[in-house]
Phi, psi and omega in degrees: 000130178260120183266123172270105185291135175238117186277103185246134179283118178212140178255127179232084191287335180236019181274057179226133178290157186281133173283358182274003179281127176261159184236134177305133180091356176236089187235131181249148175277167179293143183291146174271184178280124180232146182261337180206173186295323181295321176295321179296319177298322178297322176296315180299322178298315180294320178293325178297318177297316180296330180280356177085017178290139186306135183299320180297319177299316180297313183293329180281320188278316191299322178298341182269350184281126180237158175296125182251103189275358177263005182297147186229103173303149185300328182285000176246013178294161179305144180291153180280157168303161189286346181203163175297330180299329177271320187291314187297317179296337178277310184287331178236071181287166177297324177296321178297315179297315181298319177299315181297317183292322177294316180296318180301316181293319183290330187236034184302316183296313180297318180294320179292325176297316177298317181300317179292320182294318187256354179070037179228129181300134184305327183296330179283323177300313181294321180295319177301314180299317180296318181288321185289320185218016184053050177062038177085359183279331182253086178241133173263161190221076177242151181295122184302316183294322177292318181294310184290324176295319180293319177297319178296321180293322187271337191266152174286338178269057186309309191296325180295315179287326176296321177304319179290325176299312180293327176297319179297321176297321179294328176299316178298325177296319194260334188247165178275062182229152179251173177307315183286342177287330184276093182247151187210174171281182181292347176251012173089012180270137196246142165076191186291344179241008174056050173285143164285162177304320180292325175295320178301312181302322185274332193228352183298140184234152171268091187286336183248005174075022180266005178090358180244161176237078188257089181280358179270313189247345184249111184297320180296320176299317181295314182291321178297322180293320177297316180297320180297321178297313181298318178301315182291340180269009174094022181299140180241110187284357175265002179237163172261202186261331185154200181199152173282141184225172172246147177238154179293160183300318177265098184218141180282103183296342179292344176284348179275087183202145179298334182283346181261119179238134178218160175283167177299321179298319179295319178293321179299321180294340178269003175099004180284144176225170168300167183296331180276003177094353179280170185291151174293164179306141180272070180210144181232027182267008178210152178251135185229163183241154177258134174232149175228082185302329180253018180085182185301336182271354183257195181293147177238142181223140162268125185244146184253185184297327180296326175297321178295328176295323176293324178292334175293332176285312181209121190280018178268127174297324178299317177298307185298319181291325177296321177295314182292324179295317177296322179296324178292324178290338173280332182278322183233129353289157180304142178275121183275000000 
């Protein structure tokens, strides 16, 4: 797939996957006492050897790792706008929507092939890509190993960032990639879909059949990898993500929680309706949850299992709603 880049101004403040995801087979021990970064690197080298990472990879990579002082732990990211009413028009601008619709039309066949292979509707794959990197236009380029090592050194959550550091080393072990190929944002998220190293190990795909899994430069690889993640997270291609709803004035806000699941009939009996005031779907074959990201005075949504798959990617409701909103703008009006 050849991507014609369109440089669109879009702010995506939470469109980053969590570095707190651990990966089976990438396990770090608790950090010891270290006085400086070089001592910490020496510890990482010894742990890398103990984890069975190839000696050549270790000897090649470690001399290139430097202290990266621009690294940004996720809990120090810029604060979000105060509400979805402000956030959505910024993260899903009209220019962003127009870019997505043009790309969808130009690459309809490739997107539908991906959708059929992975069981994920193309509009969600494309929306994820748009939110994460503005269709590949907004990519940062810092050394993943330097960033993750620095974050582990600086953060109180040492083991989580160390897990990502070791995952990045395993990528060098397993893939046809070099130290300089592994580029990331300031929090260690990589490529056009902002995978963490552990996400890459578990879900990266060769989308164009060339033998590589290049989520930085190859759009098909990036989109296939996004679809693979959603599929593994339980995506159901016969369902959508959810819907915006209205609730009665007197409503128990404690029912708005991911842990609370009810059928449509049960929600209807509590006074919930579609956003336009009409009745909820007349079906009881699925249980759904109510969320209020901005509290009782803000938007309300009934969310389905596919929404939970997006939360597995990034546990922010603002992120997930921005992806779903962009997907709806791809669906309506239909693209001819």
